[in-house]
C-alpha atoms as a printed R data frame, in Angstrom:
    type eleno elety resid chain resno        x      y       z
1   ATOM     1    CA   MET     A     1 -106.898 12.509  88.672
2   ATOM     2    CA   GLN     A     2 -104.967 14.197  85.904
3   ATOM     3    CA   ASN     A     3 -106.829 16.798  83.897
4   ATOM     4    CA   THR     A     4 -104.759 16.398  80.714
5   ATOM     5    CA   GLY     A     5 -107.788 16.782  78.460
6   ATOM     6    CA   ASN     A     6 -108.597 15.411  75.045
7   ATOM     7    CA   ASN     A     7 -106.749 17.417  72.395
8   ATOM     8    CA   LYS     A     8 -109.367 16.549  69.748
9   ATOM     9    CA   GLY     A     9 -112.371 17.199  71.960
10  ATOM    10    CA   GLY     A    10 -114.065 20.306  73.213
11  ATOM    11    CA   ARG     A    11 -113.394 22.042  76.501
12  ATOM    12    CA   LEU     A    12 -115.636 22.506  79.510
13  ATOM    13    CA   PHE     A    13 -115.313 26.044  80.896
14  ATOM    14    CA   ILE     A    14 -116.391 26.579  84.510
15  ATOM    15    CA   VAL     A    15 -117.468 30.215  84.371
16  ATOM    16    CA   SER     A    16 -117.965 32.283  87.510
17  ATOM    17    CA   THR     A    17 -120.743 34.854  87.212
18  ATOM    18    CA   PRO     A    18 -121.951 37.682  89.493
19  ATOM    19    CA   ILE     A    19 -123.617 36.728  92.772
20  ATOM    20    CA   GLY     A    20 -125.812 39.820  92.576
21  ATOM    21    CA   ASN     A    21 -124.319 42.904  90.969
22  ATOM    22    CA   LEU     A    22 -124.099 42.161  87.231
23  ATOM    23    CA   SER     A    23 -121.115 44.501  86.881
24  ATOM    24    CA   ASP     A    24 -118.963 42.029  88.817
25  ATOM    25    CA   ILE     A    25 -118.455 39.778  85.782
26  ATOM    26    CA   THR     A    26 -114.889 39.526  84.461
27  ATOM    27    CA   LEU     A    27 -113.766 40.398  80.939
28  ATOM    28    CA   ARG     A    28 -112.529 36.835  80.492
29  ATOM    29    CA   ALA     A    29 -115.934 35.443  81.482
30  ATOM    30    CA   ILE     A    30 -117.646 37.609  78.865
31  ATOM    31    CA   GLU     A    31 -115.122 36.495  76.241
32  ATOM    32    CA   THR     A    32 -115.559 32.825  77.158
33  ATOM    33    CA   LEU     A    33 -119.346 32.984  77.035
34  ATOM    34    CA   SER     A    34 -119.218 34.802  73.703
35  ATOM    35    CA   ASN     A    35 -116.967 32.135  72.166
36  ATOM    36    CA   ALA     A    36 -118.619 29.014  73.607
37  ATOM    37    CA   ASP     A    37 -120.649 26.742  71.342
38  ATOM    38    CA   ILE     A    38 -123.112 25.882  74.106
39  ATOM    39    CA   ILE     A    39 -123.900 27.417  77.489
40  ATOM    40    CA   ALA     A    40 -125.165 24.984  80.131
41  ATOM    41    CA   CYS     A    41 -127.233 26.835  82.746
42  ATOM    42    CA   GLU     A    42 -128.634 25.797  86.101
43  ATOM    43    CA   ASP     A    43 -131.651 27.955  85.203
44  ATOM    44    CA   THR     A    44 -131.810 29.390  81.674
45  ATOM    45    CA   ARG     A    45 -134.179 32.172  82.773
46  ATOM    46    CA   THR     A    46 -131.715 33.400  85.403
47  ATOM    47    CA   SER     A    47 -128.705 33.175  83.090
48  ATOM    48    CA   LEU     A    48 -130.545 35.005  80.293
49  ATOM    49    CA   ILE     A    49 -130.668 38.154  82.433
50  ATOM    50    CA   LEU     A    50 -126.866 38.229  82.469
51  ATOM    51    CA   LEU     A    51 -126.407 37.084  78.871
52  ATOM    52    CA   ASN     A    52 -128.855 39.663  77.524
53  ATOM    53    CA   LYS     A    53 -127.104 42.449  79.419
54  ATOM    54    CA   TYR     A    54 -123.873 41.641  77.569
55  ATOM    55    CA   ASN     A    55 -125.610 40.806  74.271
56  ATOM    56    CA   ILE     A    56 -124.464 37.168  74.302
57  ATOM    57    CA   LYS     A    57 -126.679 34.905  72.208
58  ATOM    58    CA   LYS     A    58 -125.792 31.212  72.269
59  ATOM    59    CA   LYS     A    59 -127.470 27.816  72.394
60  ATOM    60    CA   LEU     A    60 -128.611 27.312  75.989
61  ATOM    61    CA   VAL     A    61 -129.027 23.933  77.634
62  ATOM    62    CA   SER     A    62 -130.711 23.540  81.022
63  ATOM    63    CA   PHE     A    63 -128.551 21.630  83.507
64  ATOM    64    CA   HIS     A    64 -129.802 21.307  87.085
65  ATOM    65    CA   LYS     A    65 -129.871 18.703  89.847
66  ATOM    66    CA   TYR     A    66 -133.006 17.024  88.492
67  ATOM    67    CA   SER     A    67 -131.593 16.597  84.977
68  ATOM    68    CA   ALA     A    68 -127.919 16.137  85.836
69  ATOM    69    CA   LYS     A    69 -127.526 12.474  84.854
70  ATOM    70    CA   GLU     A    70 -129.497 12.572  81.614
71  ATOM    71    CA   ARG     A    71 -128.286 15.992  80.482
72  ATOM    72    CA   GLY     A    72 -124.733 15.255  81.630
73  ATOM    73    CA   THR     A    73 -124.425 12.423  79.119
74  ATOM    74    CA   GLU     A    74 -125.745 14.702  76.381
75  ATOM    75    CA   LEU     A    75 -123.228 17.430  77.212
76  ATOM    76    CA   ILE     A    76 -120.333 14.968  77.294
77  ATOM    77    CA   ASP     A    77 -121.322 13.843  73.780
78  ATOM    78    CA   TYR     A    78 -121.205 17.455  72.600
79  ATOM    79    CA   LEU     A    79 -117.754 17.863  74.146
80  ATOM    80    CA   LYS     A    80 -116.501 14.695  72.464
81  ATOM    81    CA   GLN     A    81 -117.688 16.143  69.157
82  ATOM    82    CA   GLY     A    82 -115.328 19.067  69.700
83  ATOM    83    CA   LYS     A    83 -117.801 21.656  70.980
84  ATOM    84    CA   ASP     A    84 -116.796 24.041  73.765
85  ATOM    85    CA   ILE     A    85 -119.299 24.300  76.626
86  ATOM    86    CA   ALA     A    86 -119.507 27.027  79.268
87  ATOM    87    CA   LEU     A    87 -121.110 25.912  82.531
88  ATOM    88    CA   LEU     A    88 -123.029 28.482  84.585
89  ATOM    89    CA   THR     A    89 -124.681 28.237  87.940
90  ATOM    90    CA   ASP     A    90 -127.430 30.674  88.917
91  ATOM    91    CA   ALA     A    91 -124.816 32.845  90.622
92  ATOM    92    CA   GLY     A    92 -121.173 32.609  91.629
93  ATOM    93    CA   THR     A    93 -118.729 29.807  90.891
94  ATOM    94    CA   PRO     A    94 -120.088 26.482  89.544
95  ATOM    95    CA   GLY     A    95 -119.162 23.278  91.322
96  ATOM    96    CA   ILE     A    96 -119.578 24.705  94.835
97  ATOM    97    CA   SER     A    97 -122.764 23.371  96.451
98  ATOM    98    CA   ASP     A    98 -124.511 22.951  93.092
99  ATOM    99    CA   PRO     A    99 -124.978 20.217  90.421
100 ATOM   100    CA   GLY     A   100 -122.007 21.465  88.398
101 ATOM   101    CA   ALA     A   101 -119.698 19.161  90.357
102 ATOM   102    CA   PHE     A   102 -121.378 16.134  88.759
103 ATOM   103    CA   LEU     A   103 -120.668 17.351  85.215
104 ATOM   104    CA   ILE     A   104 -117.092 18.258  86.114
105 ATOM   105    CA   ARG     A   105 -116.417 14.758  87.437
106 ATOM   106    CA   LEU     A   106 -118.000 13.261  84.335
107 ATOM   107    CA   ALA     A   107 -115.785 15.402  82.098
108 ATOM   108    CA   LEU     A   108 -112.639 14.417  83.977
109 ATOM   109    CA   GLU     A   109 -113.559 10.738  83.743
110 ATOM   110    CA   ASN     A   110 -113.776 11.175  79.964
111 ATOM   111    CA   THR     A   111 -110.400 13.001  79.789
112 ATOM   112    CA   ILE     A   112 -112.084 16.220  78.684
113 ATOM   113    CA   LYS     A   113 -110.196 19.401  79.489
114 ATOM   114    CA   VAL     A   114 -111.842 21.435  82.254
115 ATOM   115    CA   VAL     A   115 -110.909 25.127  82.349
116 ATOM   116    CA   PRO     A   116 -111.676 27.427  85.313
117 ATOM   117    CA   ILE     A   117 -112.771 30.995  84.610
118 ATOM   118    CA   PRO     A   118 -112.486 32.400  88.143
119 ATOM   119    CA   GLY     A   119 -114.562 35.207  89.544
120 ATOM   120    CA   PRO     A   120 -117.314 35.965  92.071
121 ATOM   121    CA   SER     A   121 -118.157 33.597  94.915
122 ATOM   122    CA   ALA     A   122 -120.338 34.215  97.963
123 ATOM   123    CA   LEU     A   123 -117.885 32.100  99.974
124 ATOM   124    CA   THR     A   124 -114.796 34.187  99.234
125 ATOM   125    CA   ALA     A   125 -116.746 37.452  99.365
126 ATOM   126    CA   ALA     A   126 -117.909 36.703 102.913
127 ATOM   127    CA   VAL     A   127 -114.520 35.445 104.088
128 ATOM   128    CA   SER     A   128 -112.775 38.526 102.675
129 ATOM   129    CA   ILE     A   129 -114.782 40.930 104.854
130 ATOM   130    CA   SER     A   130 -115.031 38.874 108.036
131 ATOM   131    CA   GLY     A   131 -111.517 39.502 109.354
132 ATOM   132    CA   THR     A   132 -111.600 36.134 111.091
133 ATOM   133    CA   CYS     A   133 -110.235 33.543 108.653
134 ATOM   134    CA   GLU     A   134 -106.536 34.394 108.382
135 ATOM   135    CA   ASN     A   135 -105.568 31.044 109.915
136 ATOM   136    CA   GLY     A   136 -107.858 29.066 107.624
137 ATOM   137    CA   PHE     A   137 -111.512 28.080 107.650
138 ATOM   138    CA   LEU     A   138 -113.793 25.122 106.992
139 ATOM   139    CA   PHE     A   139 -116.478 25.400 104.305
140 ATOM   140    CA   ILE     A   140 -119.330 22.893 104.560
141 ATOM   141    CA   GLY     A   141 -121.750 24.155 101.897
142 ATOM   142    CA   PHE     A   142 -125.395 24.043 102.962
143 ATOM   143    CA   MET     A   143 -126.330 22.780 106.402
144 ATOM   144    CA   PRO     A   144 -128.456 19.588 106.355
145 ATOM   145    CA   SER     A   145 -132.169 20.223 106.656
146 ATOM   146    CA   SER     A   146 -132.979 17.415 109.121
147 ATOM   147    CA   THR     A   147 -132.455 18.163 112.801
148 ATOM   148    CA   LYS     A   148 -130.478 14.983 113.453
149 ATOM   149    CA   GLN     A   149 -128.074 15.479 110.543
150 ATOM   150    CA   LYS     A   150 -127.651 19.154 111.384
151 ATOM   151    CA   ASN     A   151 -126.786 18.390 115.006
152 ATOM   152    CA   ASN     A   152 -124.277 15.760 113.877
153 ATOM   153    CA   PHE     A   153 -122.687 18.282 111.503
154 ATOM   154    CA   ILE     A   154 -122.308 20.818 114.287
155 ATOM   155    CA   LYS     A   155 -120.810 18.266 116.684
156 ATOM   156    CA   LYS     A   156 -118.391 17.091 114.002
157 ATOM   157    CA   TYR     A   157 -117.245 20.329 112.378
158 ATOM   158    CA   PHE     A   158 -117.416 22.881 115.181
159 ATOM   159    CA   THR     A   159 -114.644 21.230 117.199
160 ATOM   160    CA   ILE     A   160 -111.712 21.323 114.761
161 ATOM   161    CA   GLY     A   161 -110.460 24.760 115.733
162 ATOM   162    CA   LEU     A   162 -111.346 26.747 112.592
163 ATOM   163    CA   PRO     A   163 -114.173 29.150 111.719
164 ATOM   164    CA   VAL     A   164 -116.967 27.311 109.917
165 ATOM   165    CA   VAL     A   165 -118.477 28.847 106.769
166 ATOM   166    CA   PHE     A   166 -121.804 27.676 105.362
167 ATOM   167    CA   TYR     A   167 -124.871 28.721 103.371
168 ATOM   168    CA   GLU     A   168 -128.372 28.711 104.793
169 ATOM   169    CA   SER     A   169 -131.889 29.449 103.627
170 ATOM   170    CA   PRO     A   170 -133.935 32.189 105.342
171 ATOM   171    CA   ARG     A   171 -136.495 29.611 106.431
172 ATOM   172    CA   ARG     A   172 -133.958 27.610 108.439
173 ATOM   173    CA   LEU     A   173 -131.596 30.393 109.534
174 ATOM   174    CA   LEU     A   174 -132.856 30.947 113.081
175 ATOM   175    CA   ASN     A   175 -133.195 27.222 113.734
176 ATOM   176    CA   THR     A   176 -129.620 26.596 112.588
177 ATOM   177    CA   LEU     A   177 -128.177 29.425 114.683
178 ATOM   178    CA   SER     A   178 -130.066 28.137 117.725
179 ATOM   179    CA   ALA     A   179 -128.691 24.631 117.154
180 ATOM   180    CA   ILE     A   180 -125.140 25.976 116.972
181 ATOM   181    CA   ARG     A   181 -125.753 27.959 120.162
182 ATOM   182    CA   ASN     A   182 -127.054 24.927 122.037
183 ATOM   183    CA   ILE     A   183 -124.318 22.544 120.898
184 ATOM   184    CA   ALA     A   184 -121.195 24.662 120.317
185 ATOM   185    CA   GLY     A   185 -121.790 27.632 122.587
186 ATOM   186    CA   ASN     A   186 -122.663 31.319 122.321
187 ATOM   187    CA   ASN     A   187 -119.801 32.107 119.962
188 ATOM   188    CA   THR     A   188 -119.394 34.970 117.519
189 ATOM   189    CA   VAL     A   189 -121.091 34.636 114.145
190 ATOM   190    CA   PHE     A   190 -121.091 36.779 111.005
191 ATOM   191    CA   VAL     A   191 -124.329 36.672 109.009
192 ATOM   192    CA   PHE     A   192 -124.098 38.095 105.481
193 ATOM   193    CA   LYS     A   193 -127.318 38.711 103.560
194 ATOM   194    CA   GLU     A   194 -127.681 39.231  99.798
195 ATOM   195    CA   LEU     A   195 -123.984 39.975  99.171
196 ATOM   196    CA   THR     A   196 -123.428 42.544  96.358
197 ATOM   197    CA   LYS     A   197 -127.187 42.995  95.910
198 ATOM   198    CA   PHE     A   198 -129.414 46.005  96.624
199 ATOM   199    CA   TYR     A   199 -130.473 44.682 100.050
200 ATOM   200    CA   GLU     A   200 -126.973 43.612 101.109
201 ATOM   201    CA   ASP     A   201 -126.598 43.583 104.875
202 ATOM   202    CA   SER     A   202 -124.533 41.969 107.613
203 ATOM   203    CA   ILE     A   203 -124.884 41.293 111.315
204 ATOM   204    CA   SER     A   204 -122.157 40.095 113.654
205 ATOM   205    CA   GLY     A   205 -121.904 39.337 117.342
206 ATOM   206    CA   VAL     A   206 -122.533 36.478 119.723
207 ATOM   207    CA   ILE     A   207 -125.287 34.157 118.569
208 ATOM   208    CA   ASP     A   208 -127.871 35.240 121.161
209 ATOM   209    CA   ASP     A   209 -127.559 38.890 120.109
210 ATOM   210    CA   VAL     A   210 -127.584 38.064 116.394
211 ATOM   211    CA   ILE     A   211 -130.776 35.975 116.746
212 ATOM   212    CA   ASN     A   212 -132.510 38.816 118.597
213 ATOM   213    CA   ARG     A   213 -131.509 41.326 115.925
214 ATOM   214    CA   LEU     A   214 -132.628 39.030 113.115
215 ATOM   215    CA   LYS     A   215 -136.037 38.603 114.734
216 ATOM   216    CA   GLN     A   216 -136.516 42.378 114.613
217 ATOM   217    CA   GLY     A   217 -136.201 42.475 110.828
218 ATOM   218    CA   ILE     A   218 -137.339 40.541 107.773
219 ATOM   219    CA   ILE     A   219 -135.463 37.277 107.250
220 ATOM   220    CA   LYS     A   220 -135.444 36.978 103.494
221 ATOM   221    CA   GLY     A   221 -132.845 36.379 100.792
222 ATOM   222    CA   GLU     A   222 -129.608 34.388 100.527
223 ATOM   223    CA   TYR     A   223 -127.357 34.002 103.571
224 ATOM   224    CA   THR     A   224 -123.694 33.152 104.066
225 ATOM   225    CA   ILE     A   225 -122.649 32.530 107.670
226 ATOM   226    CA   ILE     A   226 -119.244 32.395 109.310
227 ATOM   227    CA   ALA     A   227 -119.301 30.909 112.798
228 ATOM   228    CA   GLU     A   228 -116.312 31.105 115.084
229 ATOM   229    CA   THR     A   229 -115.610 28.331 117.537
230 ATOM   230    CA   ILE     A   230 -113.974 28.592 120.930
231 ATOM   231    CA   GLU     A   231 -110.806 27.055 119.493
232 ATOM   232    CA   SER     A   232 -110.685 29.371 116.469
233 ATOM   233    CA   GLN     A   233 -111.144 32.436 118.669
234 ATOM   234    CA   LYS     A   234 -108.289 31.260 120.872
235 ATOM   235    CA   LYS     A   235 -106.062 31.102 117.792
236 ATOM   236    CA   ILE     A   236 -106.964 34.671 116.831
237 ATOM   237    CA   ASP     A   237 -106.424 35.922 120.384
238 ATOM   238    CA   GLY     A   238 -103.160 33.993 120.580
239 ATOM   239    CA   THR     A   239 -101.837 35.651 117.431
240 ATOM   240    CA   VAL     A   240 -102.557 39.089 118.865
241 ATOM   241    CA   SER     A   241 -100.959 38.157 122.185
242 ATOM   242    CA   ASP     A   242  -97.791 36.776 120.500
243 ATOM   243    CA   ARG     A   243  -97.433 39.951 118.444
244 ATOM   244    CA   LYS     A   244  -97.764 42.124 121.555
245 ATOM   245    CA   SER     A   245  -95.041 40.143 123.377
246 ATOM   246    CA   LEU     A   246  -92.713 40.389 120.368
247 ATOM   247    CA   ILE     A   247  -93.133 44.170 120.180
248 ATOM   248    CA   GLU     A   248  -92.485 44.615 123.895
249 ATOM   249    CA   THR     A   249  -89.331 42.458 123.797
250 ATOM   250    CA   ALA     A   250  -87.958 44.213 120.706
251 ATOM   251    CA   ALA     A   251  -88.581 47.625 122.240
252 ATOM   252    CA   LEU     A   252  -86.706 46.609 125.395
253 ATOM   253    CA   VAL     A   253  -83.694 45.291 123.442
254 ATOM   254    CA   THR     A   254  -83.424 48.094 120.866
255 ATOM   255    CA   GLY     A   255  -84.445 51.049 122.980
256 ATOM   256    CA   LEU     A   256  -87.015 52.047 120.390
257 ATOM   257    CA   SER     A   257  -90.574 52.919 121.311
258 ATOM   258    CA   LYS     A   258  -93.198 50.211 120.842
259 ATOM   259    CA   ARG     A   259  -94.798 52.379 118.138
260 ATOM   260    CA   GLU     A   260  -91.483 52.487 116.228
261 ATOM   261    CA   VAL     A   261  -91.004 48.722 116.583
262 ATOM   262    CA   TYR     A   262  -94.500 48.036 115.302
263 ATOM   263    CA   LYS     A   263  -93.945 50.275 112.295
264 ATOM   264    CA   LYS     A   264  -90.700 48.531 111.370
265 ATOM   265    CA   LEU     A   265  -92.017 44.991 111.848
266 ATOM   266    CA   PHE     A   266  -95.598 45.092 110.670
267 ATOM   267    CA   THR     A   267  -96.054 47.913 108.181
268 ATOM   268    CA   LYS     A   268  -94.897 48.052 104.586
269 ATOM   269    CA   GLN     A   269  -92.075 50.466 103.907
């Protein structure tokens, strides 16, 4: 669908906000929030903490999954009247595993211009420090809560040959890791807790070890998990193996040491 926008109407700004550390907000996000006519918030109380820190005082409208349909129509009317609206989720980038996606689709259907204001995201933060997603990854949002749906998800998505990234609540974390272990094997997982917050922590290793370590602590907070599969690990190992063979062949042909070949091929000059 083309996002050409309505030249006479307002614009819907999708504003990324900090996932924990309030200093992570971008200058453009602050400018956008300061200039918006209305700020639509998943939870006005949560957003007010950020807005007050940067002395931003605007009309706030609550927009969450329970009010999405009714409030969505109201916000579209505001946009058609020429008002600019900034959409905020509680943390991170709106439209990713939250009700913001509904409003975005509604805006596009009404040819209203949707403008991304990129910034923090728990998804990209976790991927960036995992060292395991260079060949791609699959993001599935939150795991289903029912056992049957969760097992079907694991059977479906843990066989495509890519690391799987998802969010999980502390209450279901151990159950979900055990389900992955039973269905997909004792593969390596990266468990990131409270990214950018005071109690930020991470655990990695095979699932059995990670579960044991989690049981020794307090399972509380927000979690982002990256789970490798057998196929994804083979791809990573294969990349390393191919590089090693290339270095050895080049060293044999050129007469250079393998250290010199590596430096010329894989380091920036």
